[in-house]
matplotlib code that plots the C-alpha trace (Angstrom):
import matplotlib.pyplot as plt

x = [0.0, 1.5, 0.4, 2.9, 1.5, -1.1, -1.4, 0.0, -3.5, -4.5, -1.5, -2.4, -6.0, -4.9, -2.8, -4.5, -2.8, -3.8, -7.3, -7.9, -6.7, -9.1, -11.5, -15.1, -16.1, -16.7, -14.7, -16.8, -15.6, -12.1, -12.1, -12.1, -9.8, -6.9, -5.2, -3.4, -5.4, -4.5, -5.7, -7.6, -8.3, -4.6, -3.8, -6.4, -5.0, -1.5, -2.6, -4.1, -1.0, 0.6, -2.2, -3.4, -7.0, -9.7, -11.2, -14.5, -12.8, -12.4, -16.2, -17.6, -21.0, -21.0, -19.0, -18.9, -20.5, -19.9, -18.8, -19.9, -19.1, -22.0, -21.7, -20.9, -18.3, -20.0, -21.2, -19.9, -22.3, -21.2, -23.4, -23.0, -24.2, -24.8, -26.1, -25.8, -26.9, -30.0, -30.7, -29.3, -29.6, -28.7, -27.7, -26.2, -23.8, -23.6, -20.5, -19.9, -16.9, -15.8, -15.5, -15.3, -13.9, -17.2, -19.9, -22.0, -25.8, -27.3, -30.1, -31.6, -32.8, -34.1, -33.7, -32.6, -29.7, -28.0, -26.3, -25.4, -25.3, -25.4, -26.1, -29.0, -28.3, -26.7, -29.6, -30.9, -29.3, -30.2, -29.8, -30.1, -31.7, -32.0, -35.5, -35.9, -39.4, -40.3, -42.8, -44.9, -46.3, -49.6, -52.1, -53.9, -57.6, -59.5, -56.4, -55.1, -51.5, -49.3, -46.2, -43.0, -42.0, -38.7, -36.9, -37.3, -34.8, -35.4, -33.6, -35.2, -33.9, -35.1, -34.6, -33.9, -34.0, -31.2, -32.5, -36.1, -35.8, -38.6, -38.3, -39.8, -39.3, -38.7, -41.4, -43.6, -46.3, -46.0, -47.3, -48.3, -44.8, -43.1, -45.1, -43.1, -40.1, -37.2, -34.6, -35.6, -32.1, -30.2, -29.2, -28.1, -27.5, -27.6, -28.4, -26.2, -28.1, -31.6, -31.2, -34.8, -34.5, -32.3, -32.4, -33.1, -34.1, -37.0, -38.5, -41.7, -44.4, -43.2, -39.6, -38.4, -36.1, -37.1, -35.3, -37.1, -36.7, -37.6, -38.5, -36.5, -39.3, -42.4, -41.0, -43.0, -41.4, -41.7, -40.7, -38.2, -37.0, -38.0, -35.4, -35.4, -35.6, -31.9, -31.4, -29.7, -28.7, -28.1, -25.4, -26.5, -24.9, -26.6, -29.7, -30.0, -29.5, -26.6, -25.5, -27.6, -26.3, -27.9, -26.8, -27.2, -29.2, -26.2, -25.0, -21.6, -21.6, -22.7, -23.8, -23.3, -25.5, -25.1, -27.5, -26.5, -28.8, -31.6, -31.4, -34.2, -32.5, -29.9, -26.8, -24.6, -21.1, -19.4, -19.6, -17.6, -17.4, -19.1, -16.7, -13.8, -11.4, -13.9, -12.5, -15.0, -16.5, -18.3, -16.7, -18.9, -19.4, -16.4, -17.4, -17.9, -21.4, -22.2, -18.9, -18.4, -15.5, -15.1, -12.3, -11.7, -9.1, -9.5, -8.0, -4.7, -3.8, -2.0, -3.6, -7.1, -7.1, -9.3, -10.6, -13.4, -16.4, -18.3, -22.0, -22.9, -20.1, -19.3, -15.6, -13.1, -10.6, -6.9, -5.8, -5.6, -3.1, -2.3, 0.3, 2.6, 2.0, -1.0, -4.7, -6.7, -8.9, -11.5, -11.9, -12.0, -14.6, -15.5, -18.9, -20.5, -19.1, -16.1, -13.2, -10.1, -7.9, -7.3, -6.6, -4.0, -2.4, 1.3, 3.1, 0.0, -3.1, -2.0, -3.7, -2.7, -4.4, -5.4, -4.9, -1.3, -1.9, -3.9, -1.0, 1.0, -1.9, -2.4, 1.3, 1.1, -1.9, 0.2, 3.1, 0.7, -0.3, 3.4, 3.1, 1.5, -2.1, -4.0, -5.6, -8.8, -10.2, -13.9, -15.3, -13.8, -15.7, -15.9, -13.3, -10.8, -10.4, -12.2, -11.9, -13.0, -10.3, -10.9, -7.8, -7.2, -4.3, -3.0, -3.4, -6.2, -9.7, -11.0, -11.2, -12.5, -10.7, -11.8, -9.0, -9.3, -6.5, -7.1, -7.4, -4.5, -6.6, -7.2, -9.7, -10.8, -14.5, -15.1, -13.7, -15.0, -13.4, -11.6, -8.4, -4.9, -2.5, 0.3, -1.6, -2.0, 0.3, 2.3, 2.5, 5.3, 5.7, 8.1, 9.6, 10.1, 12.4, 10.9, 12.9, 12.7, 13.9, 10.6, 9.5, 6.2, 4.9, 3.6, 2.4, 3.9, 2.1, 4.1, 2.6, 2.6, 5.6, 7.5, 9.1, 9.7, 7.1, 4.8, 3.6, 0.1, -0.2, -3.4, -3.9, -6.4, -9.3, -10.0, -7.3, -7.3, -7.8, -5.0, -4.3, -3.4, -1.7, -5.1, -7.0, -7.6, -9.4, -8.3, -4.6, -5.0, -6.7, -3.7, -1.2, -2.9, -2.0, 1.7, 1.8, 3.1, 0.9, 1.9, -0.4, 1.3, 0.3, 1.4, 1.6, -1.9, -3.2, -5.1, -4.3, -0.8, -2.0, -3.1, 0.5, 1.0, -2.3, -1.4, 1.7, -0.7, -2.9, -2.7, -0.4, -2.8, -1.0, 2.4, 3.8, 1.1, 1.8, 5.5, 5.3, 3.5, 6.2, 8.9, 7.1, 7.0, 10.7, 11.7, 9.6, 11.1, 14.6, 14.2, 12.5, 13.9, 10.5, 9.8, 9.7, 8.3, 5.2, 3.5, -0.1, -2.0, -5.5, -7.6, -11.1, -12.3, -9.1, -7.3, -9.0, -7.9, -4.3, -4.4, -5.4, -3.0, -0.2, -1.0, -0.8, 2.3, 4.5, 2.9, 5.7, 5.5, 2.2, 0.9, -2.7, -4.7, -8.0, -10.1, -13.1, -15.5, -12.6, -12.3, -11.1, -11.6, -10.7, -12.3, -15.5, -15.5, -15.1, -17.8, -20.1, -19.2, -20.1, -23.4, -24.4, -23.2, -26.1, -24.1, -23.7, -20.9, -20.4, -18.2, -17.8, -16.8, -14.3, -12.9, -12.1, -10.7, -8.3, -7.1, -7.3, -7.1, -9.1, -10.9, -9.9, -6.6, -5.2, -6.8, -3.5, -2.6, -6.1, -6.2, -2.8, -3.8, -7.0, -6.5, -9.6, -7.8, -4.6, -5.9, -3.6, -0.7, -2.1, -0.5, -1.8, -5.2, -7.7, -10.6, -13.3, -16.0, -18.6, -22.0, -24.9, -26.2, -22.9, -23.4, -19.8, -18.1, -20.8, -20.8, -20.4, -16.8, -16.1, -18.6, -16.7, -13.3, -14.6, -15.8, -12.4, -10.4, -12.5, -12.3, -8.5, -8.5, -7.3, -8.0, -10.8, -13.5, -16.2, -18.7, -21.6, -23.1, -26.8, -28.4, -24.9, -23.4, -19.7, -18.3, -21.1, -22.1, -22.7, -20.1, -21.3, -20.6, -17.3, -16.2, -17.3, -15.3, -12.2, -12.3, -12.3, -9.4, -7.4, -8.2, -6.9, -3.8, -3.0, -3.2, -0.9, 1.5, 1.8]
y = [0.0, 3.3, 6.6, 8.8, 11.6, 12.4, 16.0, 16.9, 17.5, 14.1, 12.5, 14.2, 13.1, 9.5, 9.8, 8.1, 10.4, 13.7, 12.4, 11.3, 14.5, 16.8, 15.2, 14.2, 10.6, 9.9, 10.4, 13.3, 15.2, 14.5, 16.9, 19.8, 18.0, 17.4, 20.7, 20.9, 22.6, 26.1, 28.8, 28.0, 24.4, 23.8, 25.3, 23.1, 20.0, 20.9, 21.3, 17.8, 16.3, 13.8, 14.0, 10.4, 9.6, 9.1, 5.6, 7.0, 8.0, 4.3, 3.7, 6.6, 5.5, 7.4, 6.1, 4.0, 0.6, -0.9, -0.1, -2.2, -2.3, -3.0, -6.2, -4.4, -2.2, 1.1, 2.3, 2.3, 2.5, 3.5, 2.9, 5.6, 5.7, 9.2, 10.6, 8.9, 5.6, 7.2, 9.3, 7.3, 8.4, 6.3, 7.3, 5.7, 7.6, 6.4, 7.2, 6.9, 4.6, 6.5, 9.7, 8.6, 12.0, 13.7, 14.4, 11.3, 11.0, 10.5, 8.2, 9.2, 6.3, 8.4, 8.0, 4.3, 2.1, 0.6, -2.8, -4.1, -3.3, -5.4, -4.9, -7.2, -6.3, -3.4, -1.1, -2.3, -1.9, -4.0, -2.4, -4.2, -2.1, -2.6, -1.5, -0.7, -0.7, 0.4, -2.1, -0.6, -2.5, -4.1, -6.7, -9.4, -9.3, -10.4, -10.2, -7.6, -8.9, -6.4, -7.6, -5.7, -3.3, -2.6, -2.4, -4.9, -5.0, -6.6, -6.8, -6.2, -5.9, -3.0, -3.1, 0.3, 1.1, 3.6, 5.0, 5.6, 5.7, 3.1, 1.1, -2.1, -4.1, -7.7, -10.0, -6.9, -8.9, -11.8, -10.0, -13.2, -14.5, -11.2, -10.7, -11.7, -12.6, -10.7, -11.6, -11.1, -9.8, -13.0, -13.2, -16.6, -16.1, -12.9, -15.0, -13.3, -15.2, -14.1, -10.3, -9.8, -12.2, -13.3, -16.2, -15.5, -17.4, -16.8, -18.5, -20.4, -20.6, -23.2, -22.1, -23.9, -22.1, -22.0, -20.9, -18.4, -16.8, -13.1, -10.6, -7.4, -5.7, -6.3, -7.9, -11.2, -14.4, -18.1, -20.9, -23.3, -25.4, -26.1, -27.1, -29.3, -28.2, -27.5, -26.0, -22.6, -22.1, -23.4, -22.9, -22.7, -23.2, -21.6, -21.0, -24.6, -25.6, -28.0, -27.8, -27.6, -26.7, -27.9, -27.0, -28.5, -26.8, -25.2, -23.8, -25.5, -28.2, -28.0, -30.9, -30.5, -32.3, -32.3, -32.9, -32.8, -31.0, -33.3, -35.4, -35.4, -36.7, -34.9, -36.9, -36.4, -35.0, -34.2, -32.3, -29.2, -27.0, -23.6, -21.5, -23.7, -24.7, -25.0, -26.9, -26.6, -23.7, -22.9, -21.1, -21.6, -23.3, -25.0, -24.8, -28.6, -30.1, -31.5, -30.3, -27.3, -25.6, -25.7, -25.3, -28.4, -30.3, -34.1, -37.0, -36.1, -33.3, -30.5, -27.5, -26.6, -25.9, -25.3, -28.4, -29.8, -31.6, -34.0, -33.7, -37.2, -39.2, -36.9, -37.3, -34.5, -33.6, -33.1, -29.9, -26.9, -24.1, -25.6, -23.6, -25.2, -23.9, -21.8, -22.6, -21.1, -18.2, -18.1, -18.3, -15.1, -14.8, -12.2, -10.5, -13.5, -16.1, -17.3, -18.5, -16.2, -17.6, -18.5, -16.1, -16.8, -14.8, -14.7, -11.5, -9.8, -10.9, -12.7, -14.3, -17.3, -16.3, -18.8, -15.9, -14.8, -11.3, -10.4, -11.0, -8.1, -5.7, -6.9, -6.4, -2.9, -2.1, -3.3, -1.0, 1.9, 1.5, 1.2, -2.5, -1.5, -2.7, -5.8, -5.3, -7.3, -7.5, -7.3, -6.8, -7.7, -7.1, -9.8, -8.0, -8.0, -4.3, -2.6, -3.5, -2.5, -3.0, -2.8, -1.6, -2.5, -2.5, -1.5, 2.2, 1.8, 0.9, 0.3, 2.2, 1.4, 2.3, 2.0, 0.8, 1.0, -0.8, 0.7, 4.2, 3.7, 5.3, 4.6, 6.7, 6.6, 6.1, 5.8, 5.1, 3.4, 6.0, 9.2, 8.9, 10.2, 7.3, 9.4, 9.5, 5.7, 2.9, 1.1, -2.7, -5.0, -8.8, -10.5, -13.9, -15.3, -18.1, -20.1, -21.7, -25.2, -24.0, -23.5, -20.3, -18.5, -15.1, -12.2, -8.7, -5.8, -2.5, 0.6, 3.9, 6.7, 8.3, 5.0, 5.6, 2.6, 2.0, -0.5, -3.6, -5.1, -8.7, -9.4, -13.2, -14.3, -16.7, -20.1, -21.2, -22.5, -19.0, -16.4, -12.7, -10.8, -7.5, -5.8, -2.9, -3.6, -0.9, -2.6, -2.4, 1.2, 2.2, 0.9, 2.4, 5.8, 5.6, 5.3, 1.5, -1.2, -4.2, -7.7, -10.3, -13.7, -16.5, -19.3, -22.9, -24.2, -21.3, -21.9, -20.7, -22.3, -25.9, -28.7, -29.6, -26.2, -26.4, -29.9, -28.5, -26.9, -30.0, -31.1, -28.1, -25.7, -23.8, -25.2, -24.9, -22.5, -20.2, -20.5, -19.3, -16.2, -15.6, -16.0, -13.4, -11.0, -11.5, -10.9, -7.7, -6.3, -7.1, -5.8, -2.5, -1.8, -2.0, -1.8, -5.4, -4.3, -2.8, -5.7, -6.7, -9.5, -9.6, -11.8, -13.1, -16.7, -18.8, -15.5, -14.9, -18.3, -17.5, -14.2, -15.9, -18.8, -16.2, -14.7, -18.1, -19.5, -16.3, -14.3, -11.7, -11.1, -9.2, -6.1, -7.0, -9.8, -9.1, -12.1, -11.7, -14.7, -16.9, -20.5, -20.9, -24.6, -27.3, -30.3, -28.3, -27.0, -30.5, -31.9, -29.1, -29.8, -33.5, -32.7, -30.3, -32.2, -33.8, -34.4, -38.0, -39.7, -36.5, -35.0, -31.6, -33.2, -35.5, -32.4, -30.7, -33.8, -34.2, -30.7, -30.1, -33.5, -36.6, -36.6, -39.7, -40.0, -36.5, -35.3, -34.1, -32.1, -30.6, -29.5, -28.0, -26.0, -24.6, -21.0, -21.3, -24.1, -22.1, -18.6, -18.6, -18.1, -15.0, -11.7, -9.1, -7.3, -9.2, -7.8, -10.3, -9.8, -12.3, -12.3, -13.9, -15.7, -17.2, -20.7, -21.1, -20.7, -20.6, -17.6, -20.0, -20.4, -16.8, -16.6, -19.5, -17.9, -14.6, -16.4, -18.2, -15.0, -13.2, -16.1, -16.0, -12.3, -11.3, -8.0, -8.6, -6.7, -8.6, -7.3, -9.5, -8.2, -8.9, -10.3, -10.8, -14.0, -14.8, -11.3, -10.0, -6.9, -3.6, -1.0, 1.3, -1.4, -2.2, 1.4, 1.5, -1.7, -0.4, 2.7, 0.5, -1.7, 1.5, 2.8, -0.4, -0.4, 3.2, 2.5, -0.6, 1.0, 4.2]
z = [0.0, -1.0, 0.7, -1.1, -3.1, -0.5, 0.8, 4.2, 5.5, 4.3, 6.1, 9.3, 8.8, 8.7, 11.9, 14.8, 17.2, 15.5, 14.9, 18.4, 20.0, 18.2, 15.7, 15.9, 15.1, 11.4, 8.3, 7.3, 10.3, 9.4, 6.5, 8.9, 11.4, 9.2, 10.0, 13.4, 16.1, 17.1, 19.5, 22.7, 21.6, 21.1, 24.5, 26.2, 24.4, 25.5, 29.1, 28.9, 27.3, 29.7, 32.2, 33.1, 32.2, 34.8, 34.9, 33.7, 30.4, 29.6, 29.9, 27.8, 26.5, 23.2, 20.3, 17.2, 17.6, 14.1, 10.6, 7.6, 3.9, 1.5, -0.5, -3.7, -1.9, -2.9, 0.5, 4.1, 7.0, 10.5, 13.5, 16.1, 19.7, 20.8, 24.1, 27.5, 29.0, 30.5, 27.3, 24.3, 20.7, 17.7, 14.2, 11.1, 8.9, 5.3, 3.1, -0.6, -1.0, -4.0, -1.9, 1.7, 2.8, 1.8, 4.5, 5.1, 4.8, 8.2, 9.2, 12.6, 14.6, 17.5, 21.3, 21.3, 22.2, 19.2, 19.3, 15.8, 12.1, 8.9, 5.2, 4.2, 0.5, -1.4, -0.5, 2.9, 6.3, 9.2, 12.6, 15.9, 18.6, 22.4, 23.5, 27.2, 28.7, 32.1, 33.7, 36.5, 39.4, 38.5, 39.7, 37.7, 37.2, 40.3, 42.5, 44.9, 44.8, 42.9, 41.0, 41.1, 38.3, 36.8, 33.4, 30.6, 27.7, 24.4, 21.0, 17.6, 14.0, 11.8, 8.1, 6.4, 2.7, 2.5, -0.8, 0.1, 3.9, 4.3, 7.5, 8.8, 12.0, 11.3, 12.8, 12.9, 11.0, 13.4, 16.5, 18.3, 17.9, 18.8, 21.9, 25.0, 22.8, 24.3, 21.7, 18.1, 17.2, 16.3, 12.6, 11.4, 7.6, 5.5, 2.4, -0.2, -2.9, -1.7, -1.2, 0.2, 3.1, 6.0, 8.4, 12.1, 15.2, 17.5, 20.5, 20.0, 22.6, 25.1, 24.9, 21.8, 19.4, 15.7, 12.5, 10.3, 7.0, 7.5, 4.8, 4.7, 2.7, 4.9, 8.1, 7.6, 8.7, 7.7, 10.0, 8.5, 11.4, 15.0, 17.5, 20.6, 24.2, 24.3, 20.8, 20.9, 17.2, 13.7, 11.1, 7.5, 4.0, 1.0, 3.2, 4.4, 8.0, 8.1, 11.8, 14.9, 18.3, 21.5, 25.0, 28.5, 31.2, 32.9, 29.6, 29.8, 27.2, 23.6, 21.4, 17.6, 15.1, 11.3, 8.4, 4.7, 2.3, 1.3, 4.5, 7.1, 10.3, 12.4, 13.2, 16.3, 15.5, 18.8, 22.0, 22.9, 25.9, 25.7, 27.8, 29.0, 26.1, 23.3, 20.3, 17.5, 15.6, 12.3, 9.4, 6.4, 3.0, 1.4, -2.2, -2.3, -2.2, 1.3, 2.8, 5.1, 6.8, 10.6, 13.1, 15.2, 17.1, 16.6, 18.5, 20.2, 17.8, 19.5, 17.8, 16.6, 12.9, 9.9, 8.2, 6.1, 7.6, 5.4, 6.4, 5.1, 6.5, 9.5, 8.6, 9.2, 6.6, 7.3, 8.9, 6.6, 7.4, 10.8, 12.8, 15.4, 18.9, 17.9, 17.9, 15.0, 16.1, 13.3, 9.5, 7.5, 4.7, 2.1, 1.6, 0.0, 2.4, 0.5, 2.6, 2.6, 5.3, 9.0, 11.8, 14.5, 17.3, 17.3, 18.2, 16.9, 15.0, 11.9, 8.9, 6.8, 3.5, 0.8, -1.7, -1.2, -2.6, 0.4, 2.8, 1.4, 2.0, 5.6, 6.2, 4.8, 7.0, 10.0, 9.0, 8.6, 12.2, 13.3, 13.9, 17.2, 16.8, 15.7, 12.3, 12.0, 8.5, 9.2, 5.7, 2.3, -1.0, -3.7, -5.8, -2.9, -3.5, -0.6, 3.0, 6.5, 9.1, 12.8, 14.7, 18.4, 20.7, 24.1, 23.3, 20.8, 22.2, 18.7, 15.5, 12.0, 8.8, 5.1, 2.8, -1.0, -2.8, -6.2, -5.0, -2.6, 0.2, 3.8, 5.8, 9.4, 9.7, 13.5, 16.9, 20.0, 22.3, 21.7, 23.6, 23.0, 22.7, 24.2, 27.5, 27.7, 28.8, 26.1, 26.3, 25.2, 24.9, 27.3, 26.6, 30.1, 31.0, 33.8, 36.6, 35.0, 31.6, 29.7, 27.9, 28.5, 27.3, 29.3, 28.4, 30.4, 30.3, 31.4, 32.8, 30.2, 31.8, 31.7, 35.2, 37.5, 40.2, 41.7, 39.7, 39.5, 38.3, 36.3, 36.0, 33.3, 33.8, 32.2, 32.9, 29.2, 27.9, 27.2, 27.3, 24.1, 23.4, 23.3, 24.8, 28.5, 30.6, 33.8, 32.8, 31.6, 34.8, 36.8, 34.4, 34.8, 38.5, 37.6, 38.1, 35.8, 34.9, 33.9, 32.3, 32.2, 29.9, 32.2, 31.3, 31.4, 29.3, 26.1, 22.5, 22.4, 21.6, 23.9, 24.9, 26.4, 28.2, 29.6, 31.2, 33.7, 34.4, 38.0, 38.6, 40.1, 42.9, 41.8, 38.3, 37.1, 40.1, 39.7, 36.1, 37.4, 39.9, 37.2, 35.0, 37.9, 38.7, 35.1, 34.8, 38.0, 37.0, 33.4, 34.3, 37.8, 39.4, 43.1, 44.3, 47.7, 46.0, 44.0, 44.1, 42.4, 40.9, 38.7, 37.8, 37.7, 37.6, 37.9, 41.2, 42.3, 41.2, 43.2, 46.4, 45.9, 45.3, 48.6, 50.2, 48.4, 48.6, 51.4, 51.5, 47.7, 47.5, 49.2, 48.3, 46.6, 44.7, 43.7, 41.4, 41.0, 42.0, 43.0, 46.6, 47.6, 45.0, 46.7, 47.3, 43.7, 42.2, 44.4, 43.2, 39.6, 40.1, 41.7, 39.0, 36.0, 34.1, 30.9, 29.5, 31.4, 33.4, 30.7, 32.4, 35.7, 33.8, 32.1, 35.4, 37.2, 34.3, 34.8, 38.5, 40.2, 41.1, 44.5, 46.5, 44.6, 44.8, 48.1, 49.7, 46.6, 46.2, 49.8, 49.6, 46.5, 48.1, 49.5, 51.8, 53.7, 54.1, 55.1, 58.1, 55.8, 54.1, 55.3, 52.8, 52.6, 50.5, 48.3, 47.2, 44.6, 43.4, 41.6, 43.5, 40.4, 39.2, 37.7, 36.6, 40.0, 42.8, 45.1, 48.0, 47.0, 48.0, 50.9, 52.6, 51.8, 53.3, 56.4, 56.8, 56.4, 58.9, 61.3, 61.0, 61.8, 58.3, 56.5, 54.0, 52.1, 50.3, 47.7, 46.5, 43.2, 43.2, 40.0, 38.4, 37.0, 36.3, 36.3, 33.9, 35.8, 33.9, 33.2, 36.0, 38.5, 36.9, 37.3, 40.9, 41.6, 39.8, 41.9, 45.0, 43.7, 43.0, 46.5, 48.1, 46.0, 46.7, 50.5, 50.3, 47.9, 50.0]

ax = plt.figure().add_subplot(projection="3d")
ax.plot(x, y, z, "-o")
ax.set_aspect("equal")
plt.show()
């Protein structure tokens, strides 16, 4: 990609740093923002330069929600959330791809919360809205008992003809089906070969999910398929349902069924976990009759890879584009669903393209952003000429750019947050040598001033998940206080292949904890950080790691913060066994393979349980848990809190009502982050 020959104003317009300091969201606004600011505005910007952001700046409500390229590549649509959480307002800005710097046409959606955007065809946009209704207290006929009121949220899809302005709400003609259906916002297939329809799901009376073909013109819907009691979705090829997904009552295990076009009966393919180390996902059609593309790990293979699935024989093809030590993230497709390549996470987001010419353009986009961000290709036209790229990184909360190969042009369309990268903490990848000679990776975020200071450890959950070099509001909140943040991908993490994950099996509280300690030691030595001011925090498994760190190395941490964490391994495994209704207790078996087997590993499980070793903890502890958590029961933290108090330890405990596994709203997250910062300021003083 060549950007020579552009005007100086255009160059400045393309600069993320210049744009974010002074420009409004939207490429149209950039035309006036290309020149450097001067006068009072420049003085105000200079005053702000170098000043750390407040936590609330990372949770600003207004901003871009999505940017989409029309299938023919001629128009760009940007979904913008304006207003505030209490008084939202939604708009869509539509740009001409031939002149993206020109002012866009605006579609006003009114006082509404917006959630998603799609092109149904070259002329119709589909916008997903979140509708909030206030329900007053009321009584049933013939009764004096009044039910409680409150807010009720639902999702709907509105089809908009961008030429005429005509609008229709999908399922609007099916009032009996829409009544009481809180989620009519799930699109399954945009049907590129049927421009007036899409496939959607909707709940039937009785709670069964059904697959519908919905009209973009009049909103009517025709049922095509009805699921079973556990069905939560379908995957379709050329408009025909070929995979069905059922889920158990706890929402932890998914059963996948296949049916070739023309067949009647569904056939069982496999089971995969929903949250913990899933190893199967849909990509799309392969171009071969009765064969689709999926990601999967089969047998004892180390990495998950792209492969074909024969819908008639249920046989998997050989791995395509497999990469040693890296699980595939997803398959990239163009605007009509053709497969373009596999995404992986190495030093940054990387693609292995089936069309080699695309690789040079992705590399050029990376260079344009100083090799400092992940460049996600979210939309690719059929001609492979026009693209939408979403940019994200440690100092980039999310921005969307339009790239035109033929015109040699790249234009910023929107941004999630307007933040100056120079006031944010930069992150680097550390290759850490462990005490037993292995190598693990960690991400180290510096405060904006780069000066040595305290260190906060953020341990990820899973544990078979991983951290990436990405935007992280928790890390930036701590960096804004002048603290460093390290995020270790210890052995036992996911994304690096099954062999790397297995290195953490039956090593909870030992090897996995030691890898965290080794990452901390290397960061302190490399950057001259204050080893006497280190704290540890995490959620889910990360919460467990925080508490186990306070147990195992009591003098190493000034505070430990556990969010929805496990605290007692024997109790947790007993709960998993009681709650597991899957065939052969597959979920319980999954966890005993990774944590330990009760009756065989009792001594190890007890030694690796922070609740049973609270007497060894020396630092202040902060605990948070949702009352409706069905992944890690709140009782795990309630019992830990009781044990800490019984041992006379310093502990704060926050129960978040009506919240699950760390899924509270952004207002609650800001409040909690403020309390974490308050605790760490006290212990670091």
